[in-house]
DRENKOLGU-190968 format. One record per residue: x, y, z of N, C-alpha, C, CB in turn. Coordinates in steps of 0.2 Angstrom, whole numbers, plus 5000, padded with zeros to 4 digits. Glycine has a CB too. Layout:
% residues N
XYZXYZXYZXYZ/...
//
This chain:
% residues 270
500052074612499952104618499452044622499652194617/499152044621498551994624498751944627498151954620/499251894624499551844627500051884634499851804621/500351934633500751944636500351964644501251994632/499852014642499452014648499151964652498952054645/498951914648498751864651499351824655498451814646/499751814653500451784657500451834664501251804651/500451894663500651924669500151934675500851994667/499351914672499051904677498951834681498551924674/499051774676499251714679499851734685499351664674/500451744684500951754689500851794695501551774687/500251854693499951884702499551844704499551964703/499151804701498651764704499151704707498051734699/499551664705500051624708500451644714500451604704/500751714713500851754718500651754724500851794717/499951774724499551794729499251714732498951834726/499251664730499051604734499751574735498551544731/500351584735500851554738500851554746501451574735/500751594749500851614756500151554759500851724758/499751544756499351504760499451424760498651524758/499651424752499851344751500451334756500051334742/500851384757501351364762501251354769501751404763/500651404771500351374777500051314780499951414778/499751294773499451234775499951174774498851224772/500551194772501151124771501351134778501751134766/501351184780501751194789501251154792501851294793/500551154793500051134796500151044795499451174792/500251024789500350964788500950944792500350944781/501450964792502150944795502250934802502650994794/501850994804501650984812501350934813501451024815/500750894809500250864811500750794809499550884808/501150794804501650744803501950724809502050774798/502150774813502750754818502450744824503350794818/501750774826501250734830501150664830500750754830/501050644823500850594822501350524823500650594815/502050564823502650524824502850504831503150554820/502550544834502650544842502250494845502450614847/501850464843501350414845501650354849501050374838/501550334855501850284859501950234855501450264865/502450204854502750144852502950094858503450164848/502750024854503149974859504049974860502849904858/504049974865504749974866505049904863504749974874/505649934861506049894856506649864859506249924849/506849894865507549914867508049904864507649884870/508049964859508549994857508550064860508449984851/508850054866508950104871509650124873508550074876/509850204873510450224874510850184881510350294874/510250194885510550174893510550084891509850204900/511150074896511149994896510649974901511849964899/510549904899509949874904510349794906509149864898/510349804913510449754917510149674916510349774922/510549644913510249574911510549514915510449554903/510949534921511049484925510449454927511449504930/510549374931510149344933509649374940510449284934/509049374940508849404946508349364949508549484945/508449354954508049284957507649334965508749184961/507149324966506649334970506649274976505949354966/506949274981506949214986506549234992507549204988/506149164995505749184999505649125003505249224996/505249115009505249065014504849065019505849055017/504449005020503949005025504148955030503348985023/504248965036504448925041504048925047505048945044/504048855051503548845057503948805062502948805054/503948855069504048805073503748795081504648815072/504048755083503548735090504048745096503348655090/503748775102504248795106504048805113504648855104/504348785119503948795125504148865129504148715131/504448895125504648975126504749025120505448975129/504249055117504249075111504649145113503549085106/504649165120504949245120505849225118504949285129/505949165121506649165120506949135111507049115127/506349125108506649115101506549165097506449055097/505949205099505949265096506649315097505449295097/506849325103507349355105508149325101507249345114/508149265101508649235097508549255089508549155098/508049265086507749275080508049355078507049265080/507849385084508049465082508749475082507649525086/509149425086509849425087510149415081510049385092/509849345078510349355070510149395065510449295067/509449405065509149475060509649525060508249515063/509949555067510249605068510849595066510249625072/511449535068511949515064512149515057511949475066/511449495054511349485046511049565043510849415044/511049595048510749665044510149665041511149705039/509749625043509049605042508649665045508849545044/507849655046507449685049506849645049507449745048/506449665055505649625054505249685053505349585062/504749665047504349695043503549705048504249655037/503549645050502849645054502849585059502149635050/502449595064502449535069501649535073503149545075/501549485073500749485075500749425080500249475069/500349425086500249365092499649365092500649385100/499349295093498649305095498549215099498149325088/498049205104498049155108497449105105498049175115/497449045106496749005104496848945106496549005097/496548905110496448845111497048815116496348805105/497048855119497848855124498448845120497948805130/498448895116499048885112499248965111498848855104/499948975111500149055107500449065101500549085110/500049095097500349085089500649155088499749065083/501349175086501649215085501849215077502149205090/501849265072501949265068502449345066501349235065/503049305064503549355062503549365053504149335065/503649425050503749435042504549475043503049485037/504949455041505649485040505849485033506149445045/506649525033506849525028507649525028506549585025/507949495025508849495025509049495017509149405029/509549545018509849545012509849475009510549565012/509749475000509849404999510449354997509349394995/510949404999511549365000511549315006511949425000/511349365012511149315017510649265018511049345022/510149255014509549225014509749155017509249225007/510249115013510449045015510749045022510849025010/511149085023511449085030510949085036511949165030/510249155034509949155039509549095041509549215038/509349045035508848995035509248935040508648965026/510048935039510448895042510548895049510948885039/510548965052510548985059509948985062510849055060/509348985059508648975061508548905064508148985054/509048865062508848785066509248795071508948695063/509548835074509848835082509748865086510448855083/508948895083508548935090508248895094507948975088/508048905100507648855105506848855103507648885114/506948805097506248785095506448735089505748855093/505848685091505848635085505448655077505548585087/505948635072505648665066505248605063506048695060/504448635061503948575060503748595053503348565066/503948655049503848665042504348695040503248695040/504448685033505048725030504848735023505748695031/504748785019504548785012504948855008503848795012/505348835004505848895001505648894993506848885003/505848954992505548964985506149024982504549004985/506149014975506549034971506349064965506948994970/506149124964505849144958506249194954505249174960/506349154948506649214943506249254940507049184938/506449324941506149374936506549404933505749424940/507049394929507449414925507049434919507949374925/506649394914506349434910505949494912505849384906/505549484919505049544919505449604921504349534924/505949594925506549654927506749694919507349604931/506949644915507349694909506649724906507849634902/506149684904505549704902505249784906504949634904/505249774913505049834916505549894915505149814923/506149884914506749934915506749964907507549884919/506549924902506649944895506049984894506849894890/505449964897504949994896504950084899504449944900/505250074904505250154907505850174903505350174919/506250164900506850214896506550224890507650184894/506150184887505550194880505150254882504850134880/504850244888504250294890504650364891503950264898/505250374894505650424897505950454890506150404902/506050424886506150454879505750484875506350404876/505050434877504550464871504250534876503750394868/504350534881504250604885504650654882504350594892/505150654881505650704880505450724872506450664882/505150674867505050704861504550734861505050674856/503850734867503250754868503450824869502850724873/503950834873504150904876504550944870504650894883/505050914866505250954860504650964857505650914856/504150924855503550934850503151004853502950864849/503150984860502851054864502951114862503151054871/503651114862504051174859503951224854504551164858/503751154848503751184841502751204841504051114833/502551174844501951184843501651254843501651144848/501151264837501051344836500051354838501251384826/499851284836499151274836499051264844498851224831/498451294845498051274854498051214853497151304856/497651184848497451104849498051074848496851064843/498651074845499051034845499351034852499351034840/499351104854499751104861499251064867499851194864/498651064867498151034871498250954871497651054868/498350934864498450864861499150844864498550864853/499650874864500350854867500350854874500850894865/499950894877499950914885499550834886499551004887/499050824884498650764885499150704886498150754879/499450704880499950634880500550644885500250624873/500850694886501250694892500950684899501550764893/500250694900500050674907500050604906499350704910/499850584901499650484901500450474901499250434891/500850484898501650474899501750474906502150524895/501750514910501850534917501750484921501450594920/501050474919500550414924500850344922499650414922/500950334916501250264914501850254916501350254908/502450314916503050304920503050294927503350354918/502650334930502650304938502350254940502350344943/501950224937501650164937502250114936500950154932/502450114931503050054929503650074934503350064919/503850134936504450154941504150104946504650234944/503550114949503250084955503450004956502450094954/503149984951503449914950504049884949503349894946/504649924946505149914945505549924952505149954940/505149974955505649974963505349914967505450054969/504849894967504649834970504949784969504149814969/505149764962505349724960506249714964505249734954/506549784963507149774966507149754973507449824966/506549784975506649784983506649704987505849824986/506249664982506249604982506749564981505949594980/507149584977507649544974508349554980507849574964/508249624981508949644986508649614992509149734987/508149614995507949585003507449525002507449645009/507649475004507349415002506849415009507849345000/506049395008505749385013505649335018505349385013/505549305022505349245028504849265032505949215032/504349205031503949205035503949165040503449205032/504049175048504049135052503549145056504549125055/503349075058502849055063502849005068502349035059/502849025074502849005082502348975086503049045085/502248915086501848895090502048885098501548835086/501848885103502048885110501548855114502148955114/501648795121501348765122500948795126501648745124/500448765129499848785135500148815141499448715137/500848795145501248815150501448865149501648765153/501648915142501748965143501349015143502148975140/500849005140500049045140499949045148499348985137/499948995152499749005159500149055163499648935162/500849045160501449075164501149175162502349045160/501249155157501049245155500349265155501149265148/499949225156499249245159499249265166498749185158/499649235170499649245177500149295179499849175181/500549295175501049365175500649435173501849355168/500149415167499749475164499349495170499249455157/498949435173498549465178498749515185498349415179/499349495185499549525192499849595189500149475196/500149605183500249675180499549715179500749665172/499049675178498449715176498149735182497849685171/498249695188497849705195498249795197498049605204/498949765198499449835201499049915194500649795200/498949885187498749935184498149965187498749905179/497549915187496949945189497049965197496349885188/497449945202497449985206497650055207497649965210/498050055202498350115202497950175199498950115198/497550145194497050185191496350215194496850155186/496350165199495950175204495950225209495950135207/496550225212496850275217496850345213497750255219/497050355205496950405203496350445202497250395200/495850385200495250405200494850445207495050345198/495050415212494850435220495150515221495350375227/495850505219496150585221495850635214497350585220/495750625209495550645205494750685207495550605200/494250625210493650645213493550705218493350595217/494050695223494250735229494450785227494750705232/494850795223495050875221494450895216495850875216/494050855212493550885209492950935215493150825204/492850885220492450895224492750965230492350825229/493250995229493551025235493051095236494451055234/492551115231492151185233491751165238491651215227/491351105237490851075243491151055248490451025242/491751025248492050995257492151065259492950935257/492451125255492451175262491851215262493051235261/491351205259490651245261490651185268489851235254/490651135267490451075273490651075279490551005273/491551085278491951115284491751175287492651115282/491651225283491551295285490851295290491351355278/490351265286489651245291489851215298489151195286/490051145295490251105302490751155307490751035299/490951205307491551255311490951305314492151305305/490651315311489951375312489551325316489551395303/489251275316488851245319489151225326488651195316/489851205326490251185332490151255336490951165331/490551315334490551375338489851395342490751435334/489251395337488651395339488451365345488451385334/488551275345488351235349488751255356488451185345/489451275356489751285362489451335365490351295361/489351395362489151475363488451465367489051525355/488151415363487251385368487451365375486651315364/487951305375488051275381488451325387488351205381/488951375383489051425389488551465392489551455388/488051475387487551535390487051495397486951565381/487051425394486551415399486951415406486251345397/487551385406488051385411488051455414488751365408/
//
């Protein structure tokens, strides 16, 4: 009997301790799942296909000299429009009796060579030419692969967050999600920049004009400024007169009263 009683006590003791051990086991499983979701280096085993075709960024730096920069710029704009390109930035400044114009423009990469060739026909002499072609295929593939891996990892963290029961696990996963979203945004911005540079080639054009054009432009600008200053002066006078209308009315009234008084005084003497 004593041995049977001892067996029953041991059985009851084991039954009471079983839920606690199960709870600890579940916690360990959750911790294991969280540790498995730690960021890993992208290995390229993604479900999304990666574009591995050659990716090249084309750019050029061209210098010109001309007697009339306005005509040259007009011709450049016409060529850009015909090739579906656009001007990104244009600056002009004068120094030492010369006018310097800097134009940064972009054209579709497929029209890059055509644009360079047609620029040789503008009314200006080409004095410098530098063309570059940069192969960014490796960086393009690595960046795209990283983005895909980061997005897959983001989905894993979202799934873990739905399974998490402990507040500490939830906070840890939410921190990881925030870090991942920031990393994805940085990678995506870099990837978008690469795609833009590959799709549209950048051409920097520097134009130097002679001193004769500066003289013509300066004379024309002086005439334009003179007319503009004259109009501004006339506006200021009119505004000043309108502003003083109460004083003008008072002065007019006093003048009229004085004249009537003087006439009346003269008539009395007669």
